[in-house]
C-alpha positions in Angstrom: 19.5 80.4 -31.8 21.2 79.4 -28.5 23.0 82.1 -26.6 25.8 82.0 -24.1 24.4 83.8 -21.1 25.5 84.3 -17.5 23.6 85.9 -14.7 25.5 87.3 -11.7 23.1 88.0 -8.9 22.9 88.4 -5.2 25.5 91.1 -4.8 26.2 94.6 -5.8 26.9 95.7 -9.3 28.4 99.1 -10.2 28.1 99.8 -14.0 30.0 103.1 -13.4 28.4 105.0 -16.2 27.6 108.6 -15.4 26.7 107.8 -11.8 27.8 105.4 -9.0 24.4 103.9 -8.6 24.4 100.2 -8.0 22.1 97.2 -8.8 21.9 93.6 -7.6 22.4 91.7 -10.8 24.0 91.8 -14.2 23.5 89.5 -17.3 26.2 88.8 -19.9 25.1 87.4 -23.2 27.3 86.6 -26.2 30.1 88.7 -24.8 28.2 91.9 -24.0 26.1 93.2 -21.1 22.5 92.4 -22.0 20.8 93.7 -18.8 21.4 95.2 -15.3 19.1 94.9 -12.4 15.5 94.0 -13.4 16.6 93.8 -17.0 19.2 91.2 -16.1 16.5 88.8 -14.8 13.9 89.1 -17.5 14.9 85.7 -19.0 15.7 82.6 -17.0 17.9 80.7 -19.5 21.3 81.6 -18.2 24.1 80.1 -16.2 23.5 81.6 -12.7 26.3 82.7 -10.3 25.4 83.7 -6.8 27.7 86.6 -5.8 26.9 86.0 -2.2 27.2 89.7 -1.4 30.3 90.4 -3.4 30.8 93.3 -5.8 31.1 93.7 -9.5 32.7 96.6 -11.3 34.0 97.1 -14.9 37.2 95.3 -15.6 40.3 97.3 -14.7 42.1 99.0 -17.6 45.8 99.6 -17.0 46.5 102.6 -19.3 50.3 102.5 -18.8 52.1 99.3 -18.1 54.9 97.1 -19.4 53.6 93.6 -20.1 57.2 92.4 -20.4 58.1 93.6 -17.0 55.0 92.0 -15.5 56.1 88.7 -16.9 59.7 89.1 -15.8 58.5 89.9 -12.3 56.8 86.6 -12.3 59.6 84.5 -13.8 62.7 86.3 -12.5 63.4 88.0 -9.2 60.5 90.2 -8.0 62.0 92.8 -5.6 58.9 94.9 -5.3 58.1 95.5 -1.7 61.3 93.9 -0.4 62.1 96.1 2.6 65.8 95.7 3.1 69.1 95.6 1.2 69.9 92.3 2.8 66.7 90.6 1.7 67.2 91.9 -1.9 70.6 90.5 -2.1 69.4 87.2 -0.6 66.7 86.9 -3.3 69.2 87.6 -6.0 71.5 85.0 -4.6 68.7 82.5 -4.7 68.1 83.3 -8.4 71.8 82.8 -9.1 71.7 79.5 -7.3 69.1 78.1 -9.8 70.6 79.7 -12.9 73.3 78.1 -15.1 76.7 79.8 -14.9 77.1 82.4 -17.6 73.4 83.1 -17.8 71.8 86.4 -16.8 70.5 86.9 -13.3 67.8 89.6 -13.4 66.0 91.4 -10.7 63.2 93.9 -10.9 61.5 96.6 -8.8 63.9 97.4 -5.9 63.2 100.7 -4.1 66.0 101.8 -1.9 64.0 104.9 -0.7 62.4 102.9 2.0 65.6 101.2 3.3 67.6 102.3 6.3 70.5 102.9 4.0 69.0 105.1 1.2 71.6 104.1 -1.5 71.3 102.2 -4.7 72.8 98.8 -5.2 76.4 98.8 -6.4 78.8 96.6 -8.2 80.8 95.2 -5.2 77.8 93.8 -3.3 76.5 92.2 -6.5 80.0 90.7 -7.1 79.7 89.1 -3.7 76.6 87.2 -5.0 78.4 85.6 -8.0 81.3 86.1 -10.3 79.9 83.4 -12.6 76.7 85.2 -13.6 76.2 88.6 -15.1 73.7 90.3 -12.7 71.4 93.2 -13.6 69.0 94.7 -11.1 66.4 97.2 -12.2 65.2 100.0 -9.9 61.4 100.3 -9.5 61.3 103.2 -12.0 63.2 101.4 -14.7 65.6 104.3 -15.2 68.4 103.0 -13.0 70.1 99.6 -13.3 72.8 98.1 -11.0 75.3 95.7 -12.5 78.0 93.4 -11.2 81.5 93.1 -12.8 80.6 90.2 -15.0 77.7 92.2 -16.5 79.8 95.3 -17.1 82.5 93.2 -18.9 79.9 91.7 -21.2 78.5 95.0 -22.3 79.9 97.9 -24.4 79.3 101.3 -23.0 81.9 103.3 -25.1 80.4 106.7 -25.8 77.2 106.1 -23.8 76.0 108.7 -21.3 74.7 107.5 -17.9 77.6 105.4 -16.6 78.4 106.4 -13.0 82.1 106.2 -12.2 84.1 106.7 -9.0 87.0 109.2 -8.5 89.3 106.8 -10.4 87.0 106.6 -13.4 86.0 103.0 -12.6 82.3 102.1 -13.1 80.4 101.8 -9.8 77.9 99.4 -11.4 75.1 102.0 -11.6 73.8 103.1 -15.0 71.0 105.4 -15.9 69.0 106.5 -19.0 71.0 105.9 -22.2 73.4 103.4 -20.6 70.4 101.7 -18.9 68.8 101.4 -22.3 71.8 99.6 -23.7 71.6 97.0 -20.9 67.9 96.5 -21.4 68.5 95.9 -25.1 71.1 93.3 -24.3 69.0 91.4 -21.8 65.7 91.6 -23.8 64.2 88.1 -24.3 64.0 86.4 -27.6 60.7 85.5 -29.2 60.2 82.2 -27.5 61.0 83.6 -24.1 58.7 86.6 -24.8 55.8 84.3 -25.6 56.3 82.6 -22.2 56.5 85.9 -20.4 53.3 87.1 -22.1 51.4 84.1 -20.7 52.8 84.7 -17.2 51.9 88.4 -17.4 48.3 87.7 -18.6 47.8 85.3 -15.7 49.1 87.8 -13.2 47.1 90.7 -14.6 43.9 88.7 -14.5 44.6 87.9 -10.8 44.6 91.6 -10.3 41.3 92.2 -12.1 42.9 93.7 -15.2 41.1 93.0 -18.5 42.7 95.6 -20.7 46.2 97.1 -20.9 48.1 99.7 -22.9 51.6 98.5 -23.3 54.2 101.2 -23.3 57.6 100.9 -25.1 60.3 101.1 -22.5 63.6 103.1 -22.5 64.9 101.1 -25.5 63.9 98.7 -28.2 65.7 95.5 -28.9 68.4 95.3 -31.6 67.7 93.4 -34.8 64.4 93.2 -36.6 61.2 93.7 -34.7 60.2 93.7 -31.1 59.9 90.1 -29.6 57.2 91.2 -27.2 55.1 92.7 -30.0 55.7 89.4 -31.9 54.4 87.5 -28.9 51.3 89.7 -28.9 50.6 88.9 -32.5 51.4 85.2 -32.2 49.0 84.8 -29.2 46.3 86.6 -31.1 46.7 84.4 -34.2 46.6 81.3 -32.1 43.5 82.4 -30.3 45.3 82.5 -26.9 45.3 86.2 -26.0 43.0 86.4 -23.0 43.9 90.1 -22.3 42.9 93.0 -24.4 46.1 94.8 -25.5 46.8 98.1 -27.2 50.5 98.9 -27.7 52.7 101.9 -28.3 55.7 101.7 -30.6 59.1 103.0 -29.4 60.1 106.3 -30.9 63.1 104.6 -32.7 60.5 103.0 -34.9 58.3 106.0 -35.4 59.3 106.4 -39.0 58.5 102.7 -39.7 55.0 103.2 -38.2 54.5 106.4 -40.2 55.5 104.7 -43.4 52.7 102.1 -42.9 50.1 105.0 -42.7 48.2 103.2 -39.9 46.0 105.5 -37.9 45.8 104.7 -34.2 43.4 101.9 -33.3 44.4 99.6 -36.2 43.5 96.1 -35.1 40.5 94.5 -33.4 38.9 94.2 -30.1 41.7 92.0 -28.7 44.9 93.6 -30.1 45.5 97.0 -31.6 48.3 99.5 -32.4 47.9 102.8 -30.5 50.7 105.0 -31.6 54.2 106.2 -30.7 55.8 106.4 -27.2 58.8 108.6 -26.4 60.6 110.0 -23.4 61.5 113.6 -22.7 63.1 113.2 -19.3 64.0 110.6 -16.7 62.5 109.9 -13.2 62.5 111.5 -9.7 63.8 108.3 -8.1 66.8 108.2 -10.3 67.3 112.0 -10.1 67.0 112.4 -13.9 63.5 114.1 -14.2 64.1 117.5 -15.8 63.3 120.2 -13.3 63.0 124.0 -13.3 65.1 123.9 -10.2 67.3 121.2 -8.6 67.1 118.0 -6.6 67.0 118.8 -2.9 69.3 115.9 -2.1 71.7 116.5 -5.1 72.3 120.3 -5.3 73.2 121.5 -8.8 71.5 118.5 -10.5 68.5 119.7 -12.5 67.9 116.3 -14.2 68.2 115.8 -18.0 66.3 115.9 -21.2 66.6 112.6 -23.1 65.3 113.9 -26.5 65.9 117.2 -28.2 63.1 119.5 -29.3 63.8 118.9 -33.0 63.3 115.1 -32.7 60.2 115.6 -30.6 58.7 118.0 -33.3 59.6 115.6 -36.1 57.8 112.7 -34.4 54.7 114.8 -33.6 54.5 116.2 -37.1 54.6 112.7 -38.6 52.1 111.4 -36.2 49.6 114.2 -36.6 49.7 113.8 -40.4 48.6 110.2 -40.0 46.3 110.6 -37.0 48.6 108.4 -34.8 48.4 109.0 -31.1 51.5 110.1 -29.2 52.3 109.2 -25.6 55.1 111.3 -24.1 56.8 110.6 -20.8 57.3 113.9 -18.9 57.8 114.1 -15.2 59.6 117.3 -14.3 58.1 120.7 -14.8 60.8 121.7 -17.3 60.1 118.5 -19.3 56.3 119.2 -19.2 56.9 122.6 -20.6 58.8 121.2 -23.5 56.1 118.7 -24.3 53.3 121.3 -24.1 55.2 123.7 -26.4 55.5 120.9 -28.9 51.9 119.7 -28.5 50.5 123.1 -29.1 52.0 123.2 -32.6 50.2 120.1 -33.7 47.0 119.7 -31.6 44.7 121.2 -34.3 46.2 119.2 -37.1 44.7 115.8 -36.1 41.7 114.7 -38.2 40.5 112.4 -35.3 38.8 113.5 -32.1 40.8 114.1 -29.0 42.5 112.8 -27.0 45.3 112.2 -29.5 48.1 113.6 -27.4 48.8 112.3 -23.9 51.4 113.1 -21.2 52.6 110.1 -19.2 53.0 110.7 -15.5 52.7 114.5 -15.3 54.0 114.3 -11.7 55.2 117.9 -11.3 52.8 119.9 -13.4 52.2 123.5 -12.3 48.8 125.2 -12.3 49.5 127.0 -15.6 50.7 123.8 -17.2 47.5 122.0 -16.2 45.5 124.8 -17.8 47.5 124.3 -21.0 46.8 120.6 -20.9 43.1 121.3 -20.7 43.2 123.9 -23.5 44.6 121.5 -26.1 42.4 118.5 -24.9 45.5 116.4 -24.1 45.0 113.4 -21.8 46.7 112.9 -18.4 47.9 109.4 -18.1 48.8 109.1 -14.4 49.8 106.5 -11.9 48.0 106.9 -8.6 50.3 104.3 -7.0 53.1 106.9 -7.2 51.4 108.6 -4.3 53.0 105.8 -2.1 56.0 108.2 -2.1 54.1 111.3 -1.2 54.2 111.3 2.6 56.1 113.7 4.8 59.1 111.3 4.8 58.7 109.7 1.4 60.8 109.8 -1.7 59.3 113.0 -3.0 60.1 114.8 0.3 63.7 113.6 0.1 64.3 114.3 -3.6 62.3 117.5 -4.2 62.4 121.1 -3.1 59.9 122.0 -0.5 57.7 123.9 -3.0 56.7 120.4 -4.4 55.7 118.8 -1.1 52.1 117.8 -1.2 51.8 119.1 -4.9 53.0 116.0 -6.9 50.5 113.9 -8.8 47.6 116.3 -8.3 44.8 114.0 -9.5 41.9 116.2 -8.2 43.3 119.3 -9.8 43.6 117.4 -13.1 40.0 116.2 -12.8 38.6 119.5 -11.8 39.9 121.1 -15.0 38.0 118.6 -17.1 41.1 116.9 -18.3 40.6 113.3 -19.4 42.3 111.2 -16.8 43.5 107.6 -17.3 45.1 105.5 -14.6 47.9 103.0 -15.0 50.4 101.3 -12.8 53.7 101.4 -14.7 54.2 98.1 -12.8 55.0 100.0 -9.6 53.3 97.7 -8.6 50.7 96.4 -11.1 47.6 96.1 -8.9 44.8 98.6 -9.7 43.3 98.3 -6.2 46.6 99.5 -4.7 46.6 102.5 -7.0 43.0 103.3 -6.3 43.6 103.1 -2.6 46.4 105.7 -2.9 44.2 108.0 -5.1 41.4 107.9 -2.5 43.8 108.3 0.5 46.4 110.7 -0.8 47.9 113.2 1.7 46.4 116.4 0.2 43.1 117.5 -1.2 44.8 118.4 -4.5 45.9 114.8 -4.9 42.8 113.0 -3.6 39.9 111.6 -5.5 36.6 110.1 -4.3 36.1 106.3 -4.8 33.9 106.7 -7.9 36.3 109.0 -9.7 39.2 106.8 -8.9 37.4 103.7 -10.2 36.4 105.4 -13.4 39.9 106.5 -14.1 41.0 102.9 -13.9 38.1 101.6 -16.1 36.4 104.1 -18.4 39.4 106.4 -18.4 41.6 103.8 -20.0 39.0 103.2 -22.7 38.9 107.0 -23.4 42.6 107.0 -23.7 42.6 104.5 -26.5 39.4 105.6 -28.2 37.3 102.5 -27.2 34.9 104.0 -24.8 32.0 103.5 -27.1 32.2 99.7 -26.4 34.1 99.2 -23.2 34.9 100.8 -19.8 31.5 100.6 -18.2 29.0 97.8 -17.5 26.0 99.5 -19.1 23.8 97.4 -21.5 25.5 96.9 -24.9 29.0 97.3 -23.6 31.5 94.5 -23.7 31.3 92.0 -20.8 34.6 92.7 -19.1 34.3 92.8 -15.3 36.0 92.1 -12.0 34.4 90.6 -8.9 35.7 91.9 -5.6 35.2 90.4 -2.2 34.0 93.7 -0.7 32.8 97.1 -1.6 35.4 99.9 -2.1 32.7 102.5 -1.5 32.1 101.1 2.0 35.7 100.8 3.0 37.6 103.7 1.3 40.4 103.6 3.9 41.4 100.0 3.2 40.8 99.5 -0.5 44.3 98.0 -1.0 43.2 95.1 1.2 40.3 94.2 -1.0 40.7 90.9 -3.0 39.8 90.1 -6.5 37.8 86.8 -6.6 37.0 86.7 -10.3 37.9 88.3 -13.6 35.7 88.1 -16.7 36.7 89.0 -20.3 34.2 88.8 -23.1 31.7 87.1 -20.7 34.2 84.3 -20.0 35.8 83.8 -16.5 39.6 84.1 -17.0 40.4 84.1 -13.3 38.4 82.3 -10.6 39.3 82.4 -6.9 35.9 81.4 -5.6 33.5 83.3 -7.7 31.8 80.1 -9.0 
């Protein structure tokens, strides 16, 4: 029987199993790794690709992303990395200029913490762009939105928490948490648009070397029946057009529906699977809504907020444990992390499946004792190394947080040294794994910093552990699935400039899905 085989040779291959040893060749056959090094060259009947000195590592696995946002960044206004308020407003104006009057103008990913004027976008300056379009601009963390007057008039905020008002009671255009969720629900794409955004997201993620993702429900879920983005996943899978491996988490508002189906986590196949339930316990540091045991340094008296009460958290966890459904809980502040751990400890032993079944998303402000508790219940740390972009002496963390936290946010090495399973994701801030790996390797303090091998593993094997697929993906050892990324240079040889390394090829199931000169 004829086989579909490809031999990549003439470069450096890191399978990233238990060691960081490398070889000079790898063979993919019928969608799996059939040989590495000498074993890769044992047979000659294969398509041969000369790596010309380039580097192969396992395909990147983003364990916490929002596929919808990735697509919207590509199709709407991508404000990530825009360094001034003036440029942000100019890009939004350009979007308005190509959008029909009355249609939404959407912007994503602005970060005012690096601007000369460290203030969020407000209503008046968005009104200056257009009074014919409703404009909504999402801060990089997704927990703060800025709206113009036309958008405010289109939405109904009666009774909702999170609407900022001036001294006269007039909305400033800034909304957070619950009110932000209402806006996101209103602007959510329909099914056809979601399908287009999925294609755009897959293309972009493959450019970044991503072969697998875990899609996290956002602050809200759309009104009506079903989630259009999840419908897009299913449609693409049915049509044989899903080039990305996707596992997805259901929003807590639909936890009872998932429980009623009695589906254990992992239901699906090697391309699309349901992973469990996602919920939020607090907000974010950038929006000053993370729940702290203390207060925000730049907003005295503000300790952040809980966005779910303990009884609802317990209810969701009990339902999930009974059905062996994984639970991913967003918790950033130390007070929020305490609440999550208290709840986790009541159900950790009730799962019939092997850990990790419980995971904390972000874990930015975990204390030593909290990390010990995470380890003791075999919970997983789902962390975003790119958040370390704000960890400098004059960064967002230094501005927002009390001095006791300086240098002690996102303590990746302290997590790893406790034997806690660690999975890296991006949360689309930004989406590139190499950017995150760079910040993990070059973090300001030893408690935050990983070596290159550990950082790469957290962005490959770690994601597979998080979804329970590490028996068939996450490394490039023989027998594992043929998901790989080809880099133009070796991150082990240039640890200080990993963010400048380029992806030249991405391979899923042995097929090249992104080619920027690998062939």
